[in-house]
C-alpha positions in Angstrom: 135.3 79.6 129.4 135.0 80.0 125.2 138.2 81.6 124.1 138.3 85.6 123.9 139.2 87.4 120.8 140.0 91.3 121.5 137.7 91.1 124.3 135.3 89.2 122.7 134.3 85.6 123.1 135.1 83.2 120.2 132.1 81.7 118.1 133.9 78.7 116.8 131.2 77.0 114.6 130.7 73.2 114.3 133.8 71.1 115.0 137.2 71.5 114.0 138.2 70.7 109.8 136.0 70.6 107.3 132.8 71.4 109.1 134.2 74.6 110.9 135.7 75.4 107.4 132.8 74.9 105.8 129.9 76.7 108.1 132.8 79.7 108.3 132.7 79.9 104.6 128.7 80.2 105.1 128.8 82.9 107.1 131.2 84.7 105.0 129.4 84.8 102.4 125.9 85.7 103.9 124.4 82.5 103.6 124.3 81.4 107.3 122.7 83.6 109.9 122.1 81.5 112.9 123.4 78.8 114.7 121.8 76.4 117.1 123.6 75.1 120.4 122.7 73.3 123.4 121.4 74.6 126.5 123.5 72.9 128.5 127.2 73.6 126.9 126.8 77.1 128.3 126.7 75.6 132.2 129.5 72.9 130.9 131.6 76.3 129.9 130.1 78.6 132.5 129.2 80.7 130.0 126.4 83.1 129.9 124.1 83.3 126.9 124.4 85.7 124.7 121.9 88.9 124.0 120.9 91.2 121.2 123.9 93.6 120.3 126.8 91.6 121.7 129.2 91.1 118.7 131.3 87.7 118.8 135.0 86.5 117.3 134.1 84.2 114.2 137.2 81.5 114.2 138.9 79.2 112.6 140.5 76.2 114.2 143.7 77.6 115.3 140.8 80.6 117.2 142.3 82.9 114.4 139.6 85.5 113.7 137.7 85.2 110.3 134.9 87.7 111.1 132.9 89.6 113.4 129.2 88.7 114.2 126.7 90.5 115.8 123.8 88.7 117.8 120.0 90.0 116.4 118.6 87.1 118.4 118.8 84.6 121.1 116.0 82.4 122.2 115.7 79.4 124.1 113.4 76.3 122.6 112.3 72.8 123.1 114.3 70.8 120.3 110.5 69.7 119.3 110.1 73.3 119.0 112.7 74.8 116.3 110.9 76.5 113.9 111.8 75.9 110.3 112.2 79.3 109.7 114.8 79.6 112.0 116.4 76.1 110.8 116.5 77.7 107.2 118.3 80.8 108.4 121.3 78.2 109.5 121.7 78.0 105.7 123.2 74.3 105.9 120.9 73.3 103.2 118.1 71.5 104.8 114.7 70.9 103.1 112.4 70.5 105.9 112.9 70.7 109.8 112.2 66.8 110.0 116.0 67.5 107.8 117.1 70.0 110.2 116.1 67.9 112.9 117.8 64.5 112.1 120.7 66.3 110.8 121.4 68.3 114.2 120.5 65.0 116.2 122.9 63.2 115.0 125.5 65.8 114.6 124.8 66.0 119.1 124.7 62.3 119.2 128.2 62.1 117.4 129.3 64.6 120.1 128.7 62.3 122.6 125.1 64.4 123.4 122.3 63.3 122.5 119.0 65.3 122.1 115.4 64.5 122.9 112.6 66.5 121.9 112.8 68.2 125.2 116.2 69.1 125.4 116.8 73.2 125.3 118.3 74.8 122.6 119.6 78.3 122.1 118.8 79.5 118.7 121.2 82.1 118.2 120.6 84.8 114.9 123.3 87.2 113.7 124.5 89.4 111.2 128.1 89.9 110.0 129.9 92.4 110.7 133.3 92.4 109.2 135.3 90.4 107.5 138.7 91.9 108.5 141.2 90.3 110.2 140.7 93.2 113.0 137.6 93.3 115.8 137.2 96.8 115.9 134.4 97.9 118.3 
């Protein structure tokens, strides 16, 4: 299971270190309003998909709260079918859907979980609701 903070599921973006810090900065600045994950991660962690309206605790490497986001959309699609509109909303600087697929494919491969065109990807959209150190409801 993913950690919980104040009753909210944690949203730990990327891998610990520079990548997570960079991704959190993009969220906190309003540039990043989406993230993608492998559907298989949910089963591996015994977690259900997020739902629209759910709030998540954005965390740093020590699972400390850095912000709260509210889920605005959840869609499961094949890796090959992730739309450019979604990829662009991840705010990571990709200039095309091909560049997004190459980067995300390489990322998951480095983690030891390579994806194929048919891999199921959770496309999660969100909005930042708080950058304070309290979760609130």
